[in-house]
N, C-alpha and C positions, 0 to 999 in steps of 0.2 A: 516252426510250423510251415508247411508248404503253402504257396499261394495258389489261387485258382488255376492259373495257367499250368503250373507244374502238375497239379492233379489231373487235368485233362490230358496232358501228354502221357502220363502214366497209364491211363485207362485206354488209350488208343492201342495198347498192346493186348487188349482182350479182357480188361477188368472193369467194365462199365458198371456192372452190378455192385461191385464192392465200392466203387467211387460214388455211386448214387447213395448207397447206405451211409458212407462217410460224410457226404455233403449234408444229408438229412440230419445226422447227429450234430454236426457243427452248427447248423441252423437252430436246432433245438437248444443247444447250450447257449447260443447267443440270445435267443428269446428268453431263456431262464435268467440269464444275467441281467437283462433289462427289467425283469419282473422283481428281482430281489434287490432292494436298495443297498448300496455299498458306501461306507463312510471311511475314507482314508485320511491320512494326515493332511492332504491338500497342500496349500502353499500360503504361509503367512497367518495361520490360525491354529488353534488347538482347542480341544474340549475344555470348557470352563471347569475348574476343579470342583468335583463333587456334584456336578449338575447332569452328568450323563451326556448322551449325544444330542440332546435337544438344545443345548446351550454351548456356544463357542466364544472364544476370545480373539479379538483382533487388536492390533497395536497401532496407535496413532503415529504417523510418520512413515509407515511402510508403504511399499509400492508393488504393483503387479500381483496383488493378492488374488487368490483363486479359492473360493469357497463353494464352487459349483457341485462338487461331489457331496458336500453336506446339504446344500439346498435341494439336490435331486430327491432327497427323502420326502420333500413336500411338493415335488413336481416342478421345480424351477431349475432349468439347465443352463449350459453355457449360452451366452448372448442374451439371456433374459435378465430382467431387472427385479429388484425388490425395494421396498421402502422400509427404512429403519425408523421406528416410532418410539420415543421415550416411554419407558415402561410405566404402567399405572402404579401410582403410589410412591414413585421415586422422585428425586429432585429434578430430573430432566423430563418429567412427564409433559407431553405437548411438543417437545423438540423432535424434528424429523429430518432425515437425510436419505436421498435416493442413491442407490447403487445401480448404474445403468447396465453393467455386465458383471454378473456374479463370478465369472471366470477370469476377470482381469480388471481390477480397479485399484485406486490409491486411497489410503486412509489419511486425510489431511492432518498435519501437525497442529493446526489451529482451526477454529470454526466449528469443531465438533466437541461436545461435552463428554467428559468421561462418565461412564455409567452403563446401565442395562437398557437395551432397546428390544422391542418386540418386532418380529418380521411382519410388516403390513398392518399391524394393529398393536395397541398398547397393552393388550392382554393375551397376545399370541403365545401358544405353547413353544414356539420356536423363537429363541432369544439369542441376541448377540451382545456380548459385553465389550465395550470399547475401553481400552486401557491406555493410560498415558505412560510411556516408558520411563523407567527410572534405572539408575546404575550408581553404585557406591563402592568404595574401596576401603578395606582394612588390611593392615600389615600385621602379621602375627609371627611369633617365634615358634619353634618346633614343639613347644609345650602349650601352644595356643594362647600365650600371653599377647595381648594387644599392644603393639609398639608403634602404632601409627603416629607420626609426628615426633617420635622420640629418637634416642640415640642407641645404636648397638655397635658392637665392635667388629672389626674385620673378621671375615670367615664365620660369623655367627649365623647358623641356619635360620631361614625364615621363609614364610610363604605369603602369598597375597590372596585374600578372599574377596572376590567380586560378587556383589549381590545385585541381581536384576529382577525385573518382573516380566521379562520377555524371552529369556533364554529357553524356557520350556515351550514357549509358544512358537518361536521361530526355529527351534532346533528339533522339533518332533516331526517335521514334515519330511519331504523327500530328501533333504540334505540338512546336515547340521549347521548351526550358526557359527559365526566367527567373531571372537572377541580378542582383543590384544591389549597389552600394556605399553603405553608410551612412556618410556623411561629415559630421563635425561640425567647424566652424571654431573658431578660438580663443575665440570668444565663446559657444560652446556651441550655436550654431544649426546645424540640419541643412540642408545644401545639396544640391540634386539635380543640379547641373551646375557646371562650372568657370567661371572668369570670362570665358570666351569662348563659353559656351553648349554645350559638349560634355557629353553626358549621362553620369550615373553609373549607368545602367541598361542591361542587355542582355536583350532578349526573344527573341533568336535563337540561344540557346546549344545547340550540338549536339556540343561537344568538351569534353574534360576540362580543357584549358588555355584560359582565357578572357581575352582582352585587352581592357582598358578604356583609352580609349574604342574603340568599334568602328572608328572612322576610322583608328586607329593600326595595326590588324591588317595591312593591306596594306603599310604603310610598313616594317614590321619585316622584310619580305622583301627590302628593298633594302639596298645598302651604306649604312653609317652616314652618310657625307657626302652621300648623296642623299635622306635622309629629310626630309620636310616638317615643320618644327616646329609648324605650325598644325594638324596632325592629332593632336597630343598635348595632354594636359592642361597648363594653365598657370594659376597663381594669383598674384595680386598685390594684391588689394584689402585683405585682412585678413592681417596678419603674425602669426606665432606658430605654435603646434603644432596640427596637424590630426590628428583621430582617425578612423581608417578601419577599417570592418568589412565584409567580404563576406558576403552572406547571401541566402537565398531569401526571397520574400515571406512575410509573416506577417499574418493566417492563411494557411495553405497554399493554393495555387491548383492548378487542374486540370492546367495545363501542366507542373507539377512533381510530379504525383500527390500533391499536398498535402504534399510534404516540406518540413520547416522545419529549417534549420540555419544557424548563423552561425560565422564564423571567429574566431580570436583577434584582438583589436584590435592594430593597428599604428599608428605615428605618423609624421608627416612635418612637419618645421618649415620654414616659409617665412620667410626673413629678407631684409633689405635687403642688397644686394651691398656687401661691405666689402673693398676691395682694399688690401693692405698688403705691405710688403717689409722684410726685416731681414737681418742677417748674424750668424752665430754668434760670430765674433770680429771686433771692430772694428779690430784691429791684427794684421797678419801680417808675417812676414819675406819677403824676396824668395824666390820659388820655392815658397812655401807656397800652399795652396789656400784661397780665400775661399769659405766655404759660405754660400750665399744661400737664405733661406727666405721664404715669404710665404703669403698667403691670398687667396682670391677665391671666385667661384662654383664649384660642384662641376663637375669635368670641363670646364673652360673654358680656352681659349687666352688668353695675355697676351703682350705683347712687352716684352723687357728691353733696356736700353742702358747701356753703361758710358761715363762721361765720359773724354775724353782717351785715353791709352794705358795704362789701368789693368789690362790683362790680357786674356785670351781665354776665352770660355765653353767648357767641356768638353762632349762628347757623353755624356749620361747619359739615364736613362729619362725620357721625356716632355719632353726638352729638345733643341731643334733649333738648334745654333749656326749663325750666319751666315744665319738666316732670320727672317722675320716673317710674321704672319698678318693679312690685311686684313679689312675689315668684312664681306666676303662669305664668310669662312671659308677662303680660299685660302692655302696655305702657299707663300711666295715667297722667292726668294734676295735677299739684300742685295748690292748691287753694289760698295760701297766700305766699307773698314774692317770687313769681315765679322766679324772676331774680337770686335768690341765689341757685337754684337747676338745675340739668341737669342729664339726663341719657346718658351714654356714652358706646359705644360698641368697644371692642378690635378688632384688625385686625387678620389676620391669624397667625401672629407670637406672638399674645398675648399682643400687645401694643396699647395704645390709646393716643390721643392728643386733648386737649380742650383749648379754649381761654376765658379769662375773660377781659371785658372792664372795666377800672377803671375811666372812665370819670365821674367827679362829686363826686368821692369818697373822703371822708375825709382822711387826712394823718393818718397813724397808721399801726398797725400790724393786719393781718387777717389770718384765718386758713381755709384750704380746707380739708374736710373729704371725704373718700371713703367708701361705704358700698356694701357688697354683697347683691344680691336680694333675697337669699333664706330665709331670715328672715323678709323681708319687706312685710307686708300684707296691711297696711294702711299708709297714709301720716304721721301720728303721729309717726310711727316706725322710720321714718327718723330722727326725732328730739330726740328720746329717745334711739334709737338703738346704738349698739356698733360698732364703725368704725373698718375697717380692717387696715387703715393707715391714716396718716394726714401729712400735710406740711404747713409751715407758709410763708407768704410773707409780705413785707412792702411797703406801698405807701408813697412816699415823695412829697414834694412841687416841682413844676416845676420851673426852672429858664428859662431865655430866650434862645430859640434855634434859629439858623440862618442857612439857607441853600439856595443854588442856584440850578437851574435845571441841571447844569453841571459846569465844571471847565474851559473849553476852549471855547471861542466864536470867531466868525469871525466878524470883524468890520461891523457894520450895523445890527447885530443880537440883539434882545431884551434879556436882562438878567432878569430872573424871580427870585425874592427874596421872601422868605417866612420863616415862623417860628412860634413858640409858645411863648406866654408870658401870661400865665393864671392869673398871679397876677397883671397885669398892665392894666391901662386904655389906655395908649399910648406907642408906641415905637418911638425912634428917630433913623433915619437911615442916616448914612454918607457914602459917597463914595469918595475915594481919598482925605480924610480929608476935606470934604465939606458936610455940612448937606443938604440932598436932600428931606427929607420927615419927617413930624411929623404925624405918621400913627396911627389912632385909632385901638385898638385891638377889634376883633369881639367877639360876645357873646360866641363862643366856644373856646376862648382863642388863636385864631390864627390871623396872619396878613399876608398881601401880598403886594408886590410892584414890579412894572416892570420898569426897567431902560431902557429907549429908547434912540434913537439917538446916539448909540455908534459909528457910523461912524464919529462923530465929534472928537473922541478921537484918540490918536496915539497908535500903537501897544505897548503892555507891560502888566505888572501886575498891578492890582488894588485891593486895600484893601477895603472891605465893613465891616462896624461896626454898631452895634445896641445896644441901651440902653433901659433897662426896667425902665420907669419912670412914676409913677402913677399921678403925679401932672401936672400942666400946664407948657407949654414950657417956659414961660417968667420968671420963677424962675432962669433958667440958662441963658436965652437970646437966640438969634436966630442964633448965629454963632458957628462954630466948636470950636473956641478958648474959648467960654464961658463954655464949658462942662468940668467939673473939675474931673470927675470920669473915671475910666477905663471902656471900653466897656464890656457889659455882654456877647457878642459873636462876633466873627470875622471870616471872610472867605476871601480868596484871589482868584480872578479869573484872567484869561488871555485873552486879546484881541489880535487877530492875523489877518494878512492880508490873503486873499484867496491864497492858494498855493497847490502844488502837489509834493510829494516826494514818492519814492518807492525803493524797493530793491528785489533781488531774493535770496532765501535761499541758493542756490548753483549755482556756475558758471560752474561746470562740473557735468553732470548727465549721468548715465548709461541708455541705452535704456531699457525700461521696468520698470524704477524707476519713481520718481516724484520729483517735486520741488514746492516751494511756492512763490507767488508774494505778497508782503505785502507793505503797505505804509500808508500815511496820505494825505487826500484830503480835506483840510480846505475849508468849504463853499459849498462842493458838496454833493449831495444825492446819486449819483451813478458815477461810472467810467466805461470807456470802456477799455478792455484789448484785445490786439491783439498779436498773436505769429506767426511769418512768417518763413517758412522753409528756410534752406540754399539755396534751389533752387528757392526761391522767391514764387510768388503766383501760380506757376505751380507745386510746390512740393506736398508732402503729408502733411496731417494735423497731427500735433504732437500727438494728443490724440487718433487717430483712425488708423494711419498707412495706410490710403487710400486716394486716390485723389478723391475729391468730386465735381469736376468741378471747373471752374475758377470763382472767385479767391479762391484757396484752402488755406484759412487762418483761423487759430483758432481765434474765437472772442467770447467774453463773456461780459455781463453787470453785474457788481459786485456792490452790495450795500455798502454804507459807513455808519459807525456807527453815529448815531445822538448824541451820548454822547461825543466821543473823536475824531471823524472824521477818524478813522482808517478803513482799509479794508484789506482783505486777500483772496487769492484764490489759490487752489491747482491745478497744471497742471500735469496730468498723461502722461508720455511719453510712447507711444506704442513701442513694440519691433521691429515693422516693419517700424517705421518712418525713415525719412532721417537722415543719420549721418552728423554731422557738426554743425555749430554755428547758432542758431536760434536768430532772432531779436524779442525782447519783447518790446511792446509799451503800455504805460498806458496814457489815455487821460481823461481830466476833462474839462467841459465847464466853462467859466467864469460866474460871477453872472448875473442873469437875471430872468425874470418872464414870462415863465419858462426859465431855463438856456439852451442856444443853442450854438452849434458850429458855429462860425461866417461865415466861408467860404461856408457852405452848408445849413445854416439855419435849422439845425436839432438838436433835443434833443438827449440825450444819447440813448434812446430807438430807435430812428429813424436813428441813425448815420450810421449803417452798410449798410442798404438798400440804403440810400441816397448817401453814398460814392460810392457804386458799380454803381448805376445808373448815378451819376453825371460825373464820370470819365470813364465809360464804362469798368470797370475792368473785366467783364465777357467775354470780346472779345479777350484778349491776356494776356500772362503771363508777369509779371513784376519782375525784380530783387528786392532784399531787398532794395537797395538804391533808386531805382525808386519808389517803393511802399511807402517808408518813405517820399520821396519828395511830393507824392500825399497827404498823410495824413497830412503833415505839411501845405501844400497849403490849405487844407480844414479847418484847425484849426488855429494854432498859427501864421502862416505866412499870414493869411487873413488880409486885411486892417482893422485897428482898433480893432484887436482881443484881447480879454482878456482871451483866452483859455490857458490850461496848457497841457504840454506833458512831459513824461519821457520815456527814452529808455534805454535798457540794452541788454546784450547778454548772452546766455546760450549755452554751448557746449554740445551736446548730441552725445555719441559714445558708442561703445561696452563697457560693463563693464570691469573693470580691478582691480587687486590688485597688488601692488608693494611693495616688502620688501626693506627696507633700508639696507645698508651694515652692516654686523655684525662683531664685534670684538671678538677675542678669550677671553675666560674666564677660570679661574681655577675652577676645581671641587669644589663644595660647594658655589661658587659665583653665584648670580642671573644672568640668561641669559635673557636680555630684548630684545624683538622682536618688532620692530616698522615698520609701513608701511603706504602707502597712497592708497586711493581708490576713485572711483567716485560713489560708491554705496550709497544709501540713508542712512541717520542717522538711527542707530538701526539695520542695516542689519548685520546678524551674519557672521563671518569669522572664519573658523576652522583653527587652527595653530598646525602643528605637528612637532616634532623634533625626527628624527630617525638616528641612527648610530650604534655603538656597542651595545647599548640598545636603547629602545624607551622610551622617557619621556612621561608622561601623557599628552594627547592632551588638548588644551584649546580653548575656544571660545571667540573671541574678537568681539566687536561691533563697526561698523563704526560711527564716530562722527566728523562732520566738515571735512570730507575727510581724516581722519586718523584713525588708529587702533593700539592697543598695547597690549602685553601680557608679563608676566614675568614668567619664568620657574625656578623651584628649581633644581639645578644640584647636590644635595647632593648624589643621588644614581646613578649618571652618571658614565660611564666608560670612561676614557680619550680616545680621538680619534676624528675623523672627523664626523660631524653630518650634515644631510640635513634638513633644515628648510623649510617647505612648508606652504603657505597661500592659502586657497581655499574658495571662496564665495558661493559654493554650486551650482553655475550655470555654471560651466565649466571654470571659470576664476581663474587661479592659478599663483603662482610665487614661485621660489625656490632660496635659498641661502645656502651656506655652512658656517659652523662655527667650530672652533676648541675648544674642551673642554680639557684643559690641566690638567696635574696631579696637585693635590693640592700642594700648596706651603707650605712646612713644617714650622710650627711656630718655631721661634728661641727658643732654649733651655735656659731657665733661669738659671743664675748662681746659683749653689746650696747654700743654706743658710748654714752658719757655724753650724755644729752639735757638740754636746758635745761628744767628742770621748775620750776613756780612755787614748790614747797616748798623745794628746796635752794638756789634762787637767792637770794643775799643781798639784802636789801632796801636801799633807798637809806639812806645815812647819815642819822641824825636831824638832822644839821646842816642848817639851812634852805637851800634852793636859792636861789642869788642870782638876783635879777630885775633887769631893766633899769628903772632909775628913769625916771619920765616926764620928768625934767629932762634937757635935751640934754647937759649936761656932767655926768658922774658926780661924786658928792661925793668930794672927796679924802680919804676915810677909809680906813684900811688894811683894815677889815672891811666887807663890803657889808651894807646894811640888810636884815635877814631879812624874807621875805614869807611869807604863809600856806602851810603844808605842803600840797602837792597830794596827791590820793588815791594811795595806794600799793597794793602787791599784796594787802595784807590786805583791802582792799575788794573786790578782784576775787574772791578766794576766798569771801568772804561771799556775794556774788551767785551764784557757781557753786553753792554749797551749797544756797541757797534754791531754785534751779532744779531741782536733783537731787531734793529732797524733793517738790517740786510734781509732777515727772514720775512718781515712784513712787505718789503718791496717785492721780493720774489713771489710771495703769495698773491699780491695784487696783480702781478703780471700774468700769473696763471689764471 
């Protein structure tokens, strides 16, 4: 557009009228522009999501922020100020901050609270949301599997997903934001691109989720099998652990309104591809499953093949029986012997698991081979290609197996007996040394038998035996005594009468801790558990610390194991619950169809409502004893009842730690500190020992109401020490102890030493010497030679030296 001077020069050639008209139009447009509010991206802010143009977002830590074009909507322009006031009804209501110039200001990193502010008032229609910046990193494979902190193999494609809450704020203004990856390879060198030249920097950021590299962004919108691996990062040159941080440039740049922020560091290990295969059990019986495990590149397909007729692959997660994957990544059908082949895919950590069914397999040894897909073009390549690894397993003949559906039964329950006898036509089953069944074996090699009418037996243990016998029964005869061989398999089961037993894990519990109710309810599917306050049904409920109306009793229905009839339930004691001794009641109905409590004709699930209605418990408070009488009247004390009840008590009170008396110890001896507590098992208790010096503190852990720690006193200074135990919740106890001076060890008697004085001198008899004559003189006594210097001479010399030493010393 021409400026005013150029227009005037043009009109001097005779076009003044046109110029006047043009100037008038320009002025009109300028006035119109001033009349119509314009909202642009500005600098360092963006419209708050879903709020329209009356609410914007700014980021803590940004500088040179310009929101003047937004504030112009309500008459505030460049150079003017506004006051941000914490919005009414929010956590920051009452907080305020002044912006002196809406066209150029900094948002502090600290001192401002995150949240919604009104412009000049706490209920203004114009709002500013102050956001604290965040940034995080995830590393993902081409199929979106998260491998952050994991291991992938060389050249395996991956991308980096950076999540922020400022990308769309800072990137939607006049210029896009900049975010980069700070990548250090295992040598500690910072690299700016992958091994194929893809950059670790994005200077076009305008979204909160940023994909690195930029080239991968479009690929992620495609199906996984259509994504181009060359558009993703790949590393191969340096193996080992890479350290990755997402960050904005430092020092800050204008594109980011000078925001400086870094993510936490994440790692990715690049390793050489190692393909392996193994089996959990190298030997299985016919019909058993061979569990195949192995390793390879993360999220990668491999091909498996079994030699001979060693079984068939089962369809499981990431295992495709009867298929293979070629070098192009295509999953194809195998045309022959399909059961011997399978394509398997590793998980994110590079592991896989497959299963082989050996039903009908001949006994013998078989081999499983694993192939990489990069050299497989046709099905034939599987048969002639070179495997990466292999493993052998052996299939053996099955002997008879025997099992029951559980070990403990209640009288009247059916006992289900089953097993395998693949080589037999029949099995003989005996119970308690009495033959009960001559059972044909099914075509799949299994057999089943149900022992009924167990109510006719007495409680106790019963032995079940089975024989694998392929001939007819009459070879042995029809009685137990006719069987002459040992059984092929044996199990023992137990028949018990219906019963109920229970216990509490702790009889003393601190307010705020917990305890367990555990037990055995033979013959029951569920039990009712009730916990009554020391104040009765008008007290507080133990796990909430609040009174919930009458009757205020903790009540739960707890399921019983169908295998061993055990049950367990954790009760959390609220800090505000009543202090005192709580009554714990466990109930189980007697046998029936369905089982019901006799006094109120109610099942376990109906019990509580029926009890309240039947006895009007919502009308007045009852003491523990009165409430227990009501419960017993409704159950075990009812006429003809076969119900069961167990009661116990748990004392709940303020937590405590108590140290036992300490005995004095000598320095160097261990100082053992013991104590008792009502804190739950595993609760830490810090023990300190302070006196002339402070010994290193120790942490003991509560176990069965006790705690203990042992201190090394080797570095202690003798004196009086204060021992303190602290549970961290304000419950402490102190004792004093004396650490005495170390008792000196008794000095051992000196061992006799060879001293010149006590050592006897050589006998005065002359020492024989060798005569110079070659043959000694045949005399019975050797010719004496001159006596050599003895110890007397040595002592004389030593004495002279000592005198000389003292003389010299005195002169000095």
